[in-house]
C-alpha positions, 0 to 999 in steps of 0.5 A, a space after each residue: 394094722 400090719 401094713 401101717 406098722 411095716 411102713 412105720 418101721 420102714 420110715 424109721 430105717 430111712 430116717 436112721 440111714 439119712 441120719 447116719 449119712 449126714 453125720 458121716 459127711 459132716 465128720 469128714 468136712 470137719 476133720 479137715 483143718 480150715 486152712 488145708 483143703 482137699 480137692 480133685 485134679 482134673 483127672 480125679 486124683 485127690 489134691 491137697 491145697 495147702 497154700 494158706 498154711 504154706 503162706 502163714 508159715 513163710 511169714 513166720 519163718 522168714 520175716 522179723 518177729 516185729 513185722 506188720 502185715 497188711 491184708 483185708 481184715 478177714 485173714 487177720 486171726 490167721 496171720 496172727 495165730 498161724 503166722 505169729 505176726 502182727 496184723 492190722 486188722 481182724 474179725 474183732 476190729 470194730 473201728 470202721 475208719 480203721 477198715 476204711 483206711 485198709 480199703 483205701 490202701 487196697 483199692 488206690 493206685 500203687 503210689 498212693 497206696 504206698 504213701 500210706 502203707 509205708 507207714 503202717 506195714 512191712 508186708 501185704 498179703 492178698 488172696 489170689 485163689 482164682 488162680 487156683 480155680 477158687 472164687 471169693 478171693 480179694 478181687 471179688 471182695 474189692 468192690 466191697 473194700 471200695 465201698 467201705 473206703 468211700 464211706 470215710 474217704 470221699 476221693 474214692 468213687 466205688 461206683 467206678 470200681 467193678 469187675 464183671 466176672 462173666 466177661 472179664 471186663 474190668 474198670 479202669 480204676 480197678 485195673 490201676 488199683 494196688 490190689 489188681 497189680 498185686 494179684 496179677 503181677 507176673 501172672 498177667 503180662 499186661 500188668 507192669 512192674 511193680 515200683 513200690 512193692 517187691 514180691 517175696 512169696 507166692 504159694 504153690 497153686 498161686 492162691 496166696 501172695 505176699 509183697 514187701 513194702 519198699 522204703 518203709 518209714 523208719 520214723 513211723 515204726 520207731 514211734 510205735 515201737 516206743 508207744 508199745 513199750 510205754 504201754 507195756 510199762 504203764 498199762 496202756 494209754 501214751 501219746 497218740 501217733 501223729 496223723 498220716 499225711 498224703 497228697 
């Protein structure tokens, strides 16, 4: 009987120690903001990765308040909440065709993407975290962008849009895409100079990059501004925008 009591006490102590350790680790993880990360250098020194906040504050401090930012929908809330700028999509965008259009812009060749983006956005923001040693950036997500885009736009052949993480081999379609060029521009000498987009910001560890859309359509932006003003005055509604036209 004494043996069983001692074993029970030992198990309780072990559970309490595990519980305390779990609480401590969880508290440490939750105490850091989601857009500021803590890492280690190759020498073991602590490193603060502040690229994401840095990029959003750059938008806030260096762009007009009416600027529109095109990115994949994952970052929409952060662009809007931290950067205080209008984003084209976020986690609450249920319109499938809307997301598909973003997929088309990002996975199309530069000129073709610009013919659409110039009507929609002033800036394009891409996550390029693999340059900082982190996976899961926009290159990793881009096959899904192509697949979603192809569900609406039949000219997107998502089967030919791929990247082999192990070998580094990339398909011709991906290598010609806007996203690949924005991701690799200036950091990879094989990527040609951009024609329709201008680099305006790259974060400290090359993990977030922002480009300005050149020769944006003034007519499209003025239409949206007038429609927004009308909606504010009349409680919503208003004229639908004209359809985008591209070759």
